C-alpha positions as CSV (number, residue, x, y, z in Angstrom):
1,X,9.6,10.9,28.7
2,X,7.2,9.0,26.5
3,X,5.7,10.8,23.5
4,X,2.2,12.1,24.2
5,X,-0.3,10.3,22.0
6,X,-2.6,12.5,19.9
7,X,-6.4,12.3,20.2
8,X,-7.7,9.4,18.0
9,X,-10.4,11.6,16.6
10,X,-7.8,14.2,15.6
11,X,-5.7,11.5,14.0
12,X,-8.5,10.5,11.7
13,X,-9.7,14.1,11.2
14,X,-13.3,13.5,12.4
15,X,-15.5,14.9,15.1
16,X,-16.1,13.1,18.4
17,X,-19.7,12.3,17.4
18,X,-18.7,11.0,13.9
19,X,-20.7,8.0,12.6
20,X,-19.1,4.6,11.9
21,X,-19.3,5.3,8.2
22,X,-17.5,8.7,8.6
23,X,-14.8,7.0,10.6
24,X,-14.4,4.2,8.1
25,X,-14.2,6.7,5.2
26,X,-11.6,8.8,6.9
27,X,-9.5,5.8,7.7
28,X,-9.5,4.4,4.2
29,X,-8.4,7.8,2.8
30,X,-5.6,8.2,5.3
31,X,-4.5,4.6,5.1
32,X,-4.1,4.8,1.3
33,X,-2.3,8.1,1.6
34,X,0.3,6.9,4.1
35,X,0.6,3.2,3.1
36,X,4.3,2.1,3.2
37,X,4.0,0.6,-0.3
38,X,3.2,4.0,-1.7
39,X,5.8,5.8,0.4
40,X,8.9,3.5,0.4
41,X,11.6,4.6,2.8
42,X,9.4,7.4,4.3
43,X,9.6,7.0,8.0
44,X,7.2,9.8,8.7
45,X,4.6,8.2,6.5
46,X,5.2,4.9,8.1
47,X,4.6,6.4,11.6
48,X,1.4,8.1,10.4
49,X,0.2,4.8,8.9
50,X,0.7,3.1,12.3
51,X,-1.0,6.0,14.1
52,X,-4.0,5.9,11.7
53,X,-4.4,2.1,12.1
54,X,-4.3,2.4,15.9
55,X,-6.9,5.1,15.9
56,X,-9.2,3.1,13.6
57,X,-8.8,0.0,15.7
58,X,-10.1,1.8,18.7
59,X,-12.8,4.0,17.2
60,X,-14.2,1.2,14.9
61,X,-14.9,-1.0,17.9
62,X,-18.0,-0.1,19.8
63,X,-16.8,-1.1,23.3
64,X,-13.3,0.3,22.9
65,X,-14.7,3.6,21.6
66,X,-17.0,3.8,24.6
67,X,-14.1,3.3,27.0
68,X,-11.9,5.8,25.1
69,X,-14.7,8.4,25.2
70,X,-15.0,8.0,28.9
71,X,-11.4,7.4,30.1
72,X,-9.3,8.6,27.1
73,X,-6.1,6.7,26.3
74,X,-6.1,5.1,29.7
75,X,-9.3,3.3,28.8
76,X,-7.8,1.3,26.0
77,X,-4.1,1.0,26.9
78,X,-3.6,-1.3,29.9
79,X,-0.1,0.2,30.4
80,X,-1.2,3.8,30.2
81,X,-0.2,5.7,33.3
82,X,1.1,2.6,35.2
83,X,4.5,2.7,36.6
84,X,6.6,3.7,39.5
85,X,6.1,6.0,42.4
86,X,4.5,9.4,41.6
87,X,2.5,8.0,38.6
88,X,-1.3,7.9,38.6
89,X,-1.1,4.3,40.0
90,X,2.3,4.3,41.6
91,X,3.0,3.3,45.2
92,X,3.9,6.8,46.2
93,X,0.5,8.3,45.1
94,X,-1.9,6.4,47.4
95,X,-0.7,7.3,50.9
96,X,-2.2,4.1,52.5
97,X,-1.5,0.4,52.7
98,X,-3.1,-1.3,49.7
99,X,-2.4,-4.7,51.0
100,X,-2.4,-7.7,48.7
101,X,-4.3,-6.2,45.7
102,X,-4.3,-7.5,42.1
103,X,-4.2,-4.4,39.9
104,X,-4.8,-6.6,36.9
105,X,-8.3,-7.5,38.3
106,X,-9.1,-3.9,39.1
107,X,-8.2,-2.7,35.6
108,X,-9.9,-5.6,34.0
109,X,-13.2,-4.7,35.7
110,X,-12.9,-1.1,34.5
111,X,-11.5,-1.5,31.0
112,X,-12.1,-5.2,30.1
113,X,-8.3,-5.8,29.7
114,X,-5.4,-6.8,31.8
115,X,-2.7,-4.8,33.5
116,X,1.1,-5.2,33.1
117,X,0.7,-7.4,30.1
118,X,-2.0,-9.7,31.3
119,X,-4.5,-8.5,28.7
120,X,-2.4,-9.0,25.6
121,X,-2.6,-11.9,23.2
122,X,-0.9,-14.9,24.6
123,X,1.6,-16.9,22.6
124,X,-0.4,-20.0,23.3
125,X,-3.4,-18.6,21.3
126,X,-3.8,-18.8,17.5
127,X,-1.7,-16.2,15.8
128,X,-1.9,-15.1,12.2
129,X,1.2,-15.6,10.1
130,X,3.5,-12.9,8.8
131,X,2.5,-10.7,5.9
132,X,5.1,-11.1,3.1
133,X,5.9,-8.5,0.4
134,X,7.1,-9.0,-3.2
135,X,7.2,-6.9,-6.3
136,X,6.6,-7.4,-10.0
137,X,7.3,-5.3,-13.1
138,X,4.8,-5.5,-16.1
139,X,4.4,-3.7,-19.4
140,X,1.9,-0.9,-20.2
141,X,-0.3,-3.3,-22.1
142,X,-0.2,-6.0,-19.4
143,X,-1.4,-3.4,-16.9
144,X,-4.2,-2.4,-19.2
145,X,-5.6,-5.8,-19.9
146,X,-4.3,-7.9,-17.0
147,X,-1.9,-10.8,-17.0
148,X,-0.5,-13.7,-15.0
149,X,2.9,-13.6,-13.3
150,X,5.0,-16.0,-11.3
151,X,6.5,-14.8,-8.0
152,X,9.4,-16.6,-6.4
153,X,9.4,-16.3,-2.6
154,X,10.6,-18.0,0.5
155,X,8.0,-18.4,3.3
156,X,7.4,-20.4,6.4
157,X,5.0,-23.4,6.1
158,X,3.8,-26.1,8.5
159,X,6.4,-28.8,8.8
160,X,5.3,-31.8,6.7
161,X,6.9,-34.3,9.1
162,X,5.2,-33.2,12.3
163,X,2.2,-31.4,10.8
164,X,3.1,-28.3,12.7
165,X,3.1,-29.8,16.2
166,X,6.9,-29.5,16.6
167,X,6.9,-33.0,18.1
168,X,8.7,-36.1,16.6
169,X,6.1,-38.3,15.0
170,X,4.6,-40.7,17.5
171,X,5.2,-38.3,20.4
172,X,3.2,-35.5,22.0
173,X,4.0,-32.4,23.9
174,X,3.4,-32.0,27.7
175,X,1.3,-29.2,29.1
176,X,3.7,-26.9,30.9
177,X,3.4,-27.7,34.7
178,X,4.4,-24.1,35.7
179,X,1.8,-22.2,33.7
180,X,-0.6,-25.1,33.1
181,X,-0.6,-24.3,29.4
182,X,-1.4,-20.6,29.8
183,X,2.0,-19.5,28.6
184,X,2.0,-16.9,31.4
185,X,2.6,-17.0,35.2
186,X,1.4,-14.6,37.9
187,X,4.1,-13.1,40.1
188,X,3.8,-11.0,43.3
189,X,5.5,-7.7,43.5
190,X,5.5,-5.2,46.3
191,X,7.3,-2.6,48.4
192,X,6.5,0.4,50.4
193,X,3.7,-1.2,52.4
194,X,1.7,-2.8,49.5
195,X,1.9,-5.6,47.0
196,X,0.3,-6.4,43.7
197,X,0.4,-9.2,41.2
198,X,1.3,-9.0,37.5
199,X,1.7,-11.6,34.8
200,X,4.8,-12.4,32.7
201,X,5.8,-14.9,30.1
202,X,6.5,-18.4,31.6
203,X,10.3,-18.9,31.6
204,X,10.0,-22.7,31.4
205,X,8.0,-23.0,28.2
206,X,8.9,-19.6,26.9
207,X,5.2,-18.7,26.5
208,X,4.2,-21.6,24.4
209,X,2.3,-23.4,27.1
210,X,3.8,-26.7,26.3
211,X,7.1,-28.6,26.7
212,X,8.3,-30.8,23.8
213,X,10.5,-33.6,25.0
214,X,11.2,-35.1,21.6
215,X,11.5,-32.2,19.1
216,X,10.8,-32.9,15.4
217,X,14.2,-33.4,13.7
218,X,12.9,-31.9,10.5
219,X,12.0,-28.5,12.0
220,X,13.9,-28.6,15.3
221,X,10.6,-28.4,17.2
222,X,9.5,-25.2,15.6
223,X,6.5,-26.7,13.8
224,X,7.3,-24.6,10.7
225,X,10.0,-24.8,8.0
226,X,11.1,-22.3,5.3
227,X,10.4,-23.2,1.7
228,X,10.8,-21.7,-1.7
229,X,7.6,-21.4,-3.7
230,X,6.4,-20.2,-7.1
231,X,3.1,-18.3,-6.7
232,X,1.0,-17.5,-9.7
233,X,-0.5,-14.0,-9.4
234,X,-3.4,-12.7,-11.4
235,X,-2.8,-9.1,-12.2
236,X,-6.2,-7.4,-12.7
237,X,-6.9,-5.4,-15.8
238,X,-6.5,-1.7,-15.2
239,X,-4.0,-1.8,-12.4
240,X,-1.8,1.3,-12.2
241,X,1.8,1.9,-11.4
242,X,2.5,1.7,-7.6
243,X,-0.7,-0.2,-6.8
244,X,-0.6,-3.6,-5.0
245,X,-2.3,-6.9,-5.3
246,X,-3.1,-8.8,-2.0
247,X,-3.3,-12.6,-1.9
248,X,-4.9,-13.8,1.3
249,X,-3.4,-16.8,3.0
250,X,-0.3,-16.8,0.8
251,X,2.0,-15.3,3.4
252,X,3.8,-17.0,6.3
253,X,2.3,-19.9,8.2
254,X,0.2,-19.2,11.2
255,X,1.1,-20.3,14.7
256,X,-0.8,-22.3,17.2
257,X,-3.5,-23.1,14.7
258,X,-3.8,-19.5,13.4
259,X,-4.4,-18.6,9.7
260,X,-1.6,-18.0,7.3
261,X,-0.6,-14.4,6.6
262,X,-1.1,-12.5,3.3
263,X,1.2,-11.8,0.4
264,X,1.3,-8.2,-0.8
265,X,2.6,-7.6,-4.3
266,X,3.7,-4.2,-5.4
267,X,3.2,-3.5,-9.1
268,X,5.6,-1.4,-11.2
269,X,4.4,-0.6,-14.8
270,X,7.1,0.1,-17.4
271,X,6.4,3.4,-19.3
272,X,5.2,3.2,-22.9
273,X,7.2,4.9,-25.7
274,X,4.1,6.7,-27.0
275,X,1.2,6.4,-24.6
276,X,0.8,8.4,-21.4
277,X,-1.7,7.4,-18.8
278,X,-3.8,9.2,-16.2
279,X,-6.3,7.0,-14.4
280,X,-8.2,5.2,-17.1
281,X,-7.4,7.8,-19.8
282,X,-4.7,7.4,-22.4
283,X,-2.9,10.3,-24.1
284,X,-1.2,10.3,-27.5
285,X,0.6,13.0,-29.5
286,X,0.1,12.4,-33.2
287,X,2.3,14.2,-35.8
288,X,0.7,15.2,-39.1
289,X,2.0,17.1,-42.1
290,X,0.9,20.7,-42.9
291,X,-0.9,19.4,-46.0
292,X,-2.8,16.7,-43.9
293,X,-3.8,19.3,-41.3
294,X,-5.0,21.8,-44.0
295,X,-6.8,19.4,-46.3
296,X,-7.8,16.6,-43.9
297,X,-6.7,13.0,-44.2
298,X,-7.5,9.4,-43.4
299,X,-5.0,8.3,-40.7
300,X,-4.2,5.2,-38.7
301,X,-4.0,6.0,-35.0
302,X,-2.3,3.6,-32.6
303,X,-4.3,2.6,-29.6
304,X,-3.7,-0.1,-26.9
305,X,-6.1,-2.3,-29.0
306,X,-4.0,-1.8,-32.2
307,X,-4.2,0.7,-35.0
308,X,-7.6,2.2,-35.8
309,X,-8.7,4.3,-38.9
310,X,-9.5,7.9,-38.0
311,X,-10.5,10.9,-40.2
312,X,-8.5,14.1,-39.5
313,X,-10.8,17.0,-40.3
314,X,-9.6,19.6,-42.8
315,X,-8.3,22.8,-41.3
316,X,-7.1,21.1,-38.0
317,X,-4.9,23.4,-36.0
318,X,-1.8,22.3,-34.2
319,X,-2.5,21.5,-30.5
320,X,-6.1,20.4,-31.2
321,X,-7.1,17.4,-29.1
322,X,-9.6,14.7,-30.2
323,X,-11.3,12.0,-28.1
324,X,-11.5,8.3,-29.1
325,X,-14.2,7.0,-26.8
326,X,-13.7,3.6,-25.2
327,X,-10.1,3.3,-26.3
328,X,-8.6,3.9,-22.9
329,X,-7.7,1.7,-19.9
330,X,-10.3,-0.7,-18.5
331,X,-11.5,0.2,-15.0
332,X,-9.9,-2.1,-12.4
333,X,-13.4,-3.0,-11.0
334,X,-14.5,-4.2,-14.5
335,X,-16.9,-1.3,-15.1
336,X,-16.3,0.2,-18.6
337,X,-13.2,1.7,-20.1
338,X,-11.7,5.2,-20.3
339,X,-11.0,7.2,-23.5
340,X,-8.0,8.0,-25.6
341,X,-7.1,11.6,-26.3
342,X,-5.1,12.4,-29.4
343,X,-3.3,15.8,-29.6
344,X,-2.4,16.9,-33.1
345,X,1.1,18.2,-33.7
346,X,1.6,19.8,-37.2
347,X,5.1,19.2,-38.5
348,X,6.6,22.0,-40.6
349,X,9.2,20.7,-43.2
350,X,12.7,21.8,-42.4
351,X,14.1,21.8,-46.0
352,X,12.2,22.5,-49.2
353,X,13.1,22.3,-52.9
354,X,12.9,25.3,-55.1
355,X,9.7,24.0,-56.7
356,X,8.2,23.4,-53.3
357,X,9.0,26.9,-52.2
358,X,7.5,28.4,-55.3
359,X,4.4,26.4,-54.7
360,X,4.1,27.7,-51.2
361,X,4.7,31.3,-52.3
362,X,1.9,30.9,-54.8
363,X,-0.3,29.5,-52.1
364,X,0.6,32.4,-49.8
365,X,-0.2,34.9,-52.6
366,X,-3.6,33.1,-53.1
367,X,-4.3,33.6,-49.4
368,X,-3.4,37.3,-49.7
369,X,0.0,37.0,-48.0
370,X,2.9,38.9,-49.4
371,X,5.7,36.4,-49.5
372,X,8.9,37.6,-51.1
373,X,11.8,35.4,-52.2
374,X,14.9,35.7,-50.1
375,X,18.3,35.4,-51.7
376,X,19.7,34.6,-48.3
377,X,17.7,31.4,-48.1
378,X,20.0,28.5,-47.5
379,X,23.1,30.6,-46.8
380,X,25.2,30.3,-43.7
381,X,25.4,32.8,-40.9
382,X,28.8,34.0,-42.0
383,X,27.7,34.4,-45.7
384,X,24.8,36.6,-44.6
385,X,27.1,38.8,-42.4
386,X,29.6,39.1,-45.3
387,X,26.8,40.3,-47.6
388,X,25.7,43.0,-45.1
389,X,29.2,44.4,-44.9
């Protein structure tokens, strides 16, 4: 049993009377959430992505949406409910002789599409080329400020010998006499007291609508050949890990005069040893000494632009965070930059000389703290236990 489709409005999470803008906004949010590039290997996300795209394709089209609102899924799917006896349009459900009726014409008058495959895109029409995918790894700084990268890929391109026709130079293709160039033929089917006609791919030309008597030797009559190319990609400033760059027209070659597909490049950003990133903000943990934190100091703080001079206020407590405005990541749309946040970590010395300890005790006394010298300082665990015994 075929899986029951969900309501398209439910898929996008909008009300039936939602505006075009509300539908578009819901689609963009869900498409980004379930995009295969952001959910590699997740079959559930891939299925949801396809479901969301199908729903948007129908609801974003005024005519298709009107048919869907009136007839449901049957109004936009030419194969919905069709089939054998007992189905909504099967032979056993009518109870009278339908005669020689073309169901394709009936459904076309109601829904604007064909029946049994007649309404789909024919192979003889222009078809967009395949979308190709590639990946690139860049540094933290390259992601922040943008860069150029070369991508090696193999893609289909129009054959240079036959210019995409598939015919040997000096020859032309013949229009298929069986389908007259349509790529499809109409066949009569019937039984049980009625007959109807459907369309199917022409077996003689295999749906191309033409017969090539002298195929091009360079591409074996395909019209396209596979080639290796180096593509220069401009990575925009501010791109983040997991995002993608789309290059229109850099994918596979189109068919029958259709446009080339797109190239989708997934970007991986290598982590930085010191910086952390959230959106356009950069985070840094800066270690300072106890003296610097207490008395204040002039420091050099690393940023993605290089070191900058910065004054640490006296009396700074460990864990305090300061903001360096405009020292973050540029926005990917070119509008301003984020900030850098510096969190101070006060480092306590692990080993002190006798003079340093005395100085600290004197400091403690001056602050009103009772700090007594310990004879056990510097002794091992076993030495301390031996003294207690």
